[in-house]
N, C-alpha and C positions, 0 to 999 in steps of 0.2 A: 707327075709333075717334076721337073728338074729341080735339084736341091737349091741352086742359085735362084731360080725363079721363085721357089718357096720362100727363101729368105727375103726376096724383094716383096713378096706378098705380105709377109709378116711386117715388114717395115711400113708398107703402104697402109696396112689395116690399122695402125696406131696401137693404142694401149690394149692389152689383153683383158678381155672381160670374162673369160672363162677362168674357173678356179677349181682347184682340187689338188691331189697329190702329184708331185713331179716324179716320184719314183714309187713303183709298186712291185711287190714280190708275188710271183705266182708259183705254184707247185707243179712239178712235172706230172702229166696225165690228169691233172685236176682242172678246175676252171678258176678264172679270176675275173672280177668285175671292177671296172674303173668308173667312179662317179664324179662327174664334173658339174658344177653349178654355173649358171649363166644369168644375164640380166633380162628383165622383162622386154626390153627393146629388141631382143634377139629371138623371141618366141617363134616367129613365123618363118625364120630362115632355115634352110636345109643344113643339117650338121653331118659331118663326115669324119671317118676314122681311117687313117692311113699309116702305113709302116714305111720308114725311111730305109731304102735298100739301094746301095751303090749311088747315093746322092739323089735318088728319085723318091718321091712320095707316092707309094703304090696304094691306091684306094682299096680298102678292105670292105667297108660297108658305109651306108649313109641312111639318113632318116627318110629318104625318098624311096627306099625299098631295095637299093642296090646291095648285092653281096658278091664279092669276088669269088669266082668259081673255086679257087684254092681254099676258101674258107667256108664254103657251104656246109651248114650243119654245125659249124664251130664258132662263128662270129655273129653277134647280134648287137643292135643298137636300139635303145628305146629312149624316147623323149617325153618326159613327164612335164608337160607345159604348165600344169597347175603349180607344181613346186619348183619348176625350172631346173630340173635335174636331168642330166643326160647320163645314161648308164650304158657302158660298152662292156660286153661279156665275151670272153674268149674261152672256149671249152677244150678239153683234151689237150692241155698245154704240151708243147714240144720244145725241145732245146732251141730250135731255130726260131721260135717265137720271141726269144729275148731280143731286145734292141730298143731303138727310139721310135716312138709313135707320135703322130700329130693329130689332134682333134681340131677340126676347122669348122667355123660357121661361115657358110658361103653367102657373102653380102651381095656379090655380083659375079659375073663370069670370071674375073681376074682378081677379085678382092676378098680376102678371108680374114677373119679373126682366128687366131690359132693358139693352141696350148700344147706344149711338148711334154710327153710322159716317157720315162724310161721304164721298160718292163724287164724285170730280172726273173729268170726261170730257175727255181731251186729244186734240187732232187729230194729234199726233205724239208718239212716246215722248220722255220727258225724257232728256237725255244725262248729267246729273249725278246722277240718282237712279233707282232701280229703279221699275218700274211698279206693284209691289205691295210692301207692307211685311211682312216676316216677323218675328214676335216669338216669344219663348219662350212658347208657349201653355200649357205645363205650370206655369209660374210663377203663383202666386196673385195677384201684382200686376205691372202693367206697370212699365217702368223709371222713368218719372216718378213713378208712385205709390210705388215702392219708396223713392225718395229723399225724397219727402214723408213717408213713414212713418218712415224713419230720422231725419229732421230732427225730427219730432214726438216720437219716442222719446227722442232726446237732450235736447230741451227739457224734456220731462216728467221725465226722470232728473235733470237739473240743478236743476229747480225743487224736486223732492223733497229733494235734497241741501241746497239753500239753506234750505228750510223746516225741515229737521231741525237745521241749524246755528243758526237763529234760536231754535228751541225750546230747544236746549241752552244757548244764550247767556242766554236769559231765566231759565231754571231756575238756572243758576250765578250770575247776577246777584242773584236773589232770595236765594239761599243765602248769598252773600257779604255782603249787606246785612242779614241777619237777618230772614228770612221776609217780605220786602217792606217793612219799615219804613225810612224814610229816615233815614240817619245824619246827625246834626247836628254841625257843626263849631263848637267853641267857641273 
């Protein structure tokens, strides 16, 4: 799929209902598993995993049984519909596996819900951080999104309070001045 077309698909699909890590570290010659949570309404749809190469999203595997011949024996995808967790595993990691990946839920022929993940391939494990990021996949929003949502909700709440105070002030001011007439001082 063309990169521009993929962006259009992302815009058409609306809000992202997939959740999980946006960056994951894999170790050269080892395996990495990315786990993504999704909502109950998406249980029956086909999920796919593709790599963005030269502006195109090259399909690697999907839950309908497809595996790209270049990834046979290395890539797999499992869909645990009971817990609504999608697990994508890439084995025998290579340097060229590093890059941007997209997990898509195929809603129709041209409409997907998508989630972007950056895969970094390291030559040795990081000592200060785990090789994979585990997040609460049941939560509808990731931690940074939750804080953005909370901040937005607080700003909206305060804005509405301020608007209500201004309206009350204007109404009281008009009432005090006699229905909007300007009082003259003699």
